[in-house]
C-alpha positions in Angstrom: 0.0 0.0 0.0 1.0 3.6 -0.3 1.0 3.8 3.5 3.7 1.1 3.6 6.1 3.2 1.4 5.2 6.3 3.4 6.0 4.5 6.7 9.4 3.3 5.5 10.5 6.9 4.7 8.8 8.3 7.8 10.8 6.1 10.0 14.1 7.3 8.4 12.8 10.9 8.6 12.0 10.6 12.3 15.1 8.8 13.4 13.5 5.4 13.8 14.3 2.1 12.3 11.8 0.4 10.0 11.5 -3.4 10.2 9.4 -4.7 7.2 8.0 -8.1 8.2 7.2 -11.0 5.8 3.4 -11.4 5.7 3.8 -15.0 4.8 5.6 -15.9 8.0 3.8 -17.8 10.8 2.9 -16.0 14.0 5.9 -17.7 15.7 8.3 -16.4 13.0 6.9 -12.9 13.2 7.2 -13.0 17.0 10.8 -14.1 16.7 11.6 -11.1 14.5 9.7 -8.7 16.8 11.8 -9.9 19.8 15.0 -10.1 17.8 14.7 -6.5 16.4 13.1 -5.0 19.6 10.0 -3.9 17.8 7.8 -1.8 20.0 5.3 -0.4 17.5 3.6 -2.6 14.9 1.6 -1.1 12.0 -1.0 -3.6 10.7 -3.7 -3.5 8.0 -7.0 -5.3 8.1 -5.7 -8.3 6.2 -3.2 -9.1 9.0 -5.4 -8.1 12.0 -6.3 -11.6 12.8 -2.6 -12.5 13.1 -1.9 -9.9 15.7 -3.5 -11.7 18.7 -1.5 -14.8 17.9 1.6 -12.7 17.8 0.8 -11.1 21.2 0.5 -14.5 22.8 4.2 -15.2 21.8 5.9 -11.9 22.5 5.7 -9.2 25.2 7.8 -6.7 23.4 5.0 -4.8 21.6 3.8 -1.6 23.2 1.5 -0.4 20.5 -0.4 -1.8 17.5 -1.4 0.9 15.0 -4.2 0.1 12.6 -3.9 1.1 8.9 -7.1 1.6 7.0 -9.5 0.1 9.6 -10.7 1.0 13.1 -8.2 0.5 15.9 -9.0 -2.2 18.4 -7.9 -1.9 22.0 -4.8 0.3 21.6 -4.5 3.9 22.7 -2.2 4.6 19.8 -5.3 4.3 17.6 -5.0 4.3 13.8 -2.5 5.6 11.4 -5.0 8.1 10.1 -5.4 9.6 13.6 -1.7 9.8 14.1 -1.2 11.4 10.8 -3.7 14.2 11.8 -1.6 15.1 14.9 1.2 17.6 15.0 4.1 16.7 12.6 7.4 15.6 13.9 10.6 17.4 12.9 13.2 15.6 10.9 15.8 13.8 13.0 19.5 14.5 12.5 21.0 11.7 10.5 24.5 10.6 9.4 25.4 8.3 6.6 25.9 5.4 9.0 22.5 6.0 10.8 20.5 2.7 10.7 17.1 3.1 9.0 16.0 -0.4 8.3 16.4 -4.0 9.4 15.5 -6.3 6.5 15.2 -10.0 7.3 16.8 -12.6 5.0 15.1 -15.6 3.7 16.7 -17.8 6.4 17.6 -20.5 3.8 20.1 -22.2 6.0 18.6 -21.5 9.4 16.8 -18.8 11.3 16.2 -15.5 9.4 18.8 -12.8 10.2 18.2 -9.1 10.2 20.4 -7.1 7.8 20.9 -3.7 9.2 20.8 -1.0 6.5 21.8 2.6 6.9 20.9 6.0 5.2 24.0 5.5 3.0 23.4 1.8 2.0 19.8 2.2 1.0 20.6 5.3 -0.9 23.5 3.6 -2.7 21.4 0.6 -3.7 18.7 2.9 -5.3 21.3 5.2 -6.9 23.1 2.2 -8.4 19.9 1.1 -10.0 19.3 4.5 -11.4 22.9 4.7 -12.9 22.4 1.3 -14.6 19.0 2.1 -16.1 17.1 -0.5 -14.0 13.9 1.5 -14.5 13.2 4.0 -17.4 13.5 7.7 -16.4 10.2 9.7 -15.9 8.2 6.5 -15.7 5.4 5.3 -13.6 6.6 2.0 -12.0 4.1 -0.4 -10.8 5.3 -2.2 -7.6 3.6 -5.4 -6.8 6.7 -7.0 -5.4 6.6 -7.5 -1.7 7.9 -4.4 0.1 9.5 -6.5 2.8 12.2 -7.4 0.3 15.3 -5.2 -0.3 14.7 -5.4 -4.1 11.3 -3.7 -4.0 12.6 -1.1 -1.5 15.6 -0.4 -3.7 13.3 0.1 -6.7 11.1 2.5 -4.8 14.1 4.6 -3.7 15.4 4.6 -7.3 12.1 5.9 -8.6 12.1 8.8 -6.1 15.8 9.6 -6.9 15.0 9.9 -10.6 11.7 11.8 -9.9 9.6 8.9 -11.2 6.3 7.8 -9.9 5.5 4.7 -7.8 2.2 3.0 -8.4 1.7 0.6 -5.5 -0.4 -2.5 -6.2 -1.9 -4.3 -3.2 -0.9 -7.7 -4.6 0.1 -9.4 -7.9 -2.9 -10.3 -9.9 -3.3 -10.0 -13.7 -6.5 -8.0 -13.5 -5.0 -5.5 -11.0 -1.9 -5.3 -13.3 -4.1 -4.5 -16.3 -6.0 -1.9 -14.5 -2.8 -0.2 -13.3 -1.5 0.0 -16.8 -4.7 1.0 -18.7 -6.2 3.3 -16.1 -3.4 4.6 -13.9 -0.8 4.9 -16.7 1.8 2.5 -15.2 4.5 2.1 -17.9 7.2 0.3 -16.1 6.7 -3.1 -14.5 8.8 -5.0 -12.0 8.4 -8.8 -11.4 10.0 -12.0 -10.4 10.0 -14.5 -13.3 7.2 -16.5 -11.9 4.9 -13.5 -12.0 5.8 -12.9 -15.7 4.8 -16.5 -16.5 1.5 -16.1 -14.7 0.8 -12.9 -16.5 1.5 -14.3 -20.0 -0.4 -17.5 -19.2 -3.5 -15.6 -18.0 -6.4 -16.2 -20.5 -7.2 -12.5 -20.4 -3.7 -11.3 -21.3 -3.8 -9.1 -24.4 -0.4 -7.5 -25.5 -2.4 -4.6 -26.9 -3.2 -3.5 -23.3 0.5 -3.2 -22.6 1.7 -1.4 -25.7 2.5 1.7 -23.6 4.8 -0.2 -21.3 8.4 1.3 -21.6 10.2 -1.0 -19.2 10.0 -4.5 -17.7 12.4 -5.3 -14.8 12.8 -8.8 -13.3 15.0 -10.5 -10.7 15.2 -12.6 -7.6 15.4 -15.9 -9.4 16.7 -17.4 -12.7 14.8 -16.5 -15.8 14.0 -19.5 -18.0 15.1 -19.0 -21.6 11.8 -19.9 -23.1 9.9 -17.5 -20.8 12.3 -14.7 -21.6 11.6 -15.1 -25.3 7.9 -14.8 -24.6 8.5 -11.7 -22.6 10.5 -10.1 -25.5 7.7 -10.9 -27.9 4.9 -9.6 -25.6 6.7 -6.3 -24.8 8.6 -5.5 -28.0 8.8 -1.8 -27.3 9.9 -2.1 -23.6 13.4 -2.0 -22.3 14.0 -5.3 -20.5 16.4 -5.3 -17.4 17.4 -7.9 -14.9 18.5 -6.7 -11.4 20.7 -8.9 -9.2 21.7 -8.5 -5.6 20.8 -9.8 -2.1 19.3 -8.6 1.1 22.7 -7.8 2.5 23.9 -6.0 -0.6 21.0 -4.3 -2.3 20.8 -3.8 -6.1 24.4 -4.3 -7.2 24.2 -5.8 -10.7 22.0 -5.0 -13.7 21.7 -6.9 -17.0 20.5 -4.0 -19.2 18.3 -4.1 -22.3 21.3 -4.3 -24.7 22.2 -7.7 -23.4 18.7 -9.1 -24.0 18.5 -8.6 -27.7 20.4 -9.0 -31.0 23.5 -11.0 -31.9 25.5 -10.0 -28.8 22.7 -10.9 -26.4 23.7 -12.6 -23.1 20.3 -13.5 -21.6 21.9 -16.2 -19.4 24.1 -13.7 -17.7 23.4 -11.9 -14.3 24.6 -8.6 -15.6 27.3 -6.0 -14.9 28.2 -4.3 -11.6 27.0 -0.7 -11.3 29.4 2.1 -10.6 28.9 2.0 -6.8 29.9 -1.7 -6.5 32.9 -3.9 -7.0 32.1 -7.5 -7.7 34.6 -10.4 -7.7 34.4 -14.2 -8.2 36.9 -15.8 -5.9 38.0 -19.3 -4.7 38.0 -20.6 -1.1 41.1 -18.5 -0.3 39.6 -15.3 -1.6 41.7 -15.2 -4.8 40.2 -14.0 -8.1 39.3 -16.8 -10.4 39.8 -16.8 -14.2 36.8 -16.3 -16.5 34.6 -19.4 -16.8 35.5 -20.8 -13.3 32.9 -21.4 -10.6 33.5 -19.6 -7.3 31.9 -17.4 -4.7 30.5 -14.0 -5.7 31.8 -11.2 -3.4 30.6 -7.6 -3.2 32.2 -4.4 -2.0 30.7 -0.9 -1.9 28.5 1.5 0.0 25.3 -0.5 -0.6 26.4 -3.3 1.8 24.6 -3.7 5.1 26.2 -2.5 8.3 26.0 -6.1 9.7 23.6 -8.7 11.0 21.4 -7.5 13.9 22.4 -9.4 17.1 24.4 -11.9 15.0 28.1 -12.3 14.1 
């Protein structure tokens, strides 16, 4: 929602730390993150209201639950609308290394860890995306990617840095997408490959509805070659870009449109580092590997997190 984006920036403005939580987590996983991050104020919309009581049973950290878009239940803090009508707060002094967000990782190999990002690191991630043309300039970018992921946050920052417009969709659904494009003028789209497949497989998909789309950005998982060819055919006038990064790093690498088409295309590549990052592929001893060798991808630059919250 628009309120989600506003709250992310309001936290940074007011000297607080935003902790976006994965709405697909269980109540126990949410309670873990609340305790781990020391969250005292939880903003919740109506769709997640039923989960709040289960969370409260598992954590005593919360002081306030603020309702977004629905009446507040049993909390003196009330609703976001009521708080927004009160006297505005002044901007809090901030330095480059001031923490502004804790973004939790996927937890692939264990419990999810909070990546601490600062004013500088989130700015660098968004600016790197702008420098590499991740989203067309002066566009209206539809964000239906989950805003608890660093990729979506980076794209939102990129749009604001290049004076673009963010069109926030409540969820990914082909009919919502079509409405955003045809009625709200969204002309840049951001997806994970699975979403693109679902859109093109939808019986109601008509390429004519999307002829005004200027850019399609994808990332977060490998793009099947056959699906990419369908995307290129469905959006012939759009610049196609892949973004590559991770929660701890932000948007570091972009495979721009020039590498998606023509005889020099490299659609199986991840992309090129932006000007704010250095990327190396190294062996177990940290030594650079020759081209064509498998190794570990390492990143250096201002977009890296400050560290893991409460973890080595």
